[in-house]
C-alpha positions, 0 to 999 in steps of 0.5 A: 500500500506504500504507493497509495500513501504520500510520504508525511511532511515534518512540522513544528509541534502545534503547541511550540509553533503557536508561540513563535514565528518560525516556519511551521512546515519543515519540508522534505529532506533528500531521502523523503523527496526521492521516495515521494517522487517514486510515487509519480506514475509519469502519466503520458497525458499528465492532468496535473500540468493542466491543473497548474496555472503556470503549466510547469512540466510536473512529471519532467521535474519529478523524474529528475528528483527520482534521479537525484538531479536537483539542478535538472529539476530546478531548471525544468521548473524555472522554465515556467515559474519564477517563484518555485520556493514560494509556490511550493509553500503557499499554492493551493495545490489540493485544488490545482495540480494535486487535485488532478493527480490520478494517484488521488483517485484511489489514494493520496495524490503525489505531494507535488507542492512539497517536491517543488519546495524541496527542489527550490530550497535545495537549489538555493542552498547549492547556489543554482540560478535560473538560466537567462536570455542569450540575446537582448532585444534592446526594448524597454518594458516597465512592470508596476508592482513586485508581487507575484504577477509582476515578478513573473511577468518581469522574469519571463520578459527578461528570459526573452531578452527584454530590458525590464524595470520593476517599479515598487511603491514600498521600500522592499520588493515582493508585494503581498509575499512580504507584507501579506503572508506571515513569516511562519508560512513564508520566510522573508529572508530565507525564501522571498528575498532569494526568489527576488534575487533570482529574478534580478539575476535574470537582468531585471532592475527593481526600483523601490519607493516609486509610487506610480500615479504620484512619483511618475505616471504610466503615461510619462513612463511611455512618453518620456522614459522610453518604455515601449510597454507597461505591465500593471501588477499593482495588486489589490491593497484597498481593504473592505469593511462591514460598515456596521455600528462601532466599526470606527472604534480603536482596536478595529483593524483591517487584516492588511494593516495588521499583517503589514505591520507584522510581516513587512515591518517585523512589529512582532519583534520587540526591537521593531520601531513599528508598533502593533497591538498585542490583543488579549482577546481578538475576533477575526471576521472572515474565513479566507486564507488572509483571515487564517494568517491574521488569526494565527499572527494574533495568536502568536502575539499572545491573544485568545483568537476567535474566527467569526464566519457567516457560513459553515466549515464546508464553505470556508474558502481558506485552504484545508491545511491552513484551517487544520493548522489554525485549529491545532494551534488553538484558534476558536471557530465561531461559524454560522455567525455574523457581526452586527455591532462593535461596542467600545468602552468609555475611552473609545477602545473595543470591548466586545462585538455582537454577532447573530447566528446564521443558517444556510439558505438558497445558493447565491450567484456563485453557487454557495448557499446564502447565509440567513440571519436567525432572528433573536439569536444575537450573542456577545463576544468580549474582545479588545481587538477586531480584525476585518478580513473581508477581501480587498480591491485595487487602489484607484491611484493608477487607473485615475492617473492613466489616460484611456485605461478602462475599469469595471464597476469593481474598479478593477482594470479591464484586460484580456485574459489570454494576453493581459492587453488593456484598453490602452495600447501597450499597457497590459495588466494582470493579477489582483489589479484585474481580478480582485484579491485571488491566489499567488499562483493565479496572479503568476499565471496572469503575469505569464500570460501578459509576458507572452502578450507583451512579446507578441505586441512588441514583435508586431509593433 
């Protein structure tokens, strides 16, 4: 039965990891990785590749792992992905590549994500770099945003021989990888910075502290700076709130602010110059991956944490792995509940939140059953902090300062899915700036499609 069961992955003990910011998952070693790789059947029609948004040749890289050829495996992955160490950690493989694996029909799917992580981490330790372009095209392309879509687009264009510059608004490159995802899921120095360095090794230049729309506009980049094409991968960093009574109380945060202070500014460190509230009892509103990240961060800062979500466990949009880790660490899930009011003390600080119980009614437009309030079921949770994790939308700064750039009713940039082409010639877009908040790998897929679209546009210009 060995072939039907995946090789288990070592993790930090739940009680221990709940008190630190070290990485939870410890990954495979050489012996474990090669044993797991042997479970791959090397299918002639690999459905796992069809399930990968960036189309990594999964059987080919796993075949190299079987042979102990880490460099061959890494170069195979690098043909399609600029961020393998990131994807091996935060991709929802269970609903993508691993969800399509034929091994999963009668047993466990091959642990593709953990094998990708092993290859990327081992290659980094060995000093292996991705292969760059052999010839330069002599054409300049600007990429706005250094998150997963921007890094992917820039990396692919550099491999094609373009002169690429990334403009990043923050002081550090990485986008959501550095400000949104906690250290215990995605180490910044050991992983993200190294992945960014690999993109730079391809010849990509990165300029930080450049706010497009204020420092310089898209039009100026094209008309005055000589960039022949621009890719907008600025993400979706504008948080949403519920607009319920009491939401303006002190101690109410967006998940974006709370996570940015902790992840990018290292506010969890006592020596950090950035303050962060260390709540005694915290309520996180929402059920996605960002909500899990916020809840698990608050827990590590010493709080008792409640996750309040208006649907049931089956409807939680977060990855099952993240939900499982949160439960193991002691986070309390108040499901089928929805906040209706936040209460403050005489000094204006949060003291409690009133929620109402819900039940699931008819399916909504997305096919999920709509939650309906149960009359008279209100109850109160005492707390001193509330973190709202209700999704985000794109900041309108770029679209409002760029001529001829069409947006939809959600203020997202309108772009062709296959190429990233927008309504403005030479301007392409992808990732959360187009779709609204989504996953890292979907943003990477959009960046990859846009790189191809930009190449075709410039070749035919």
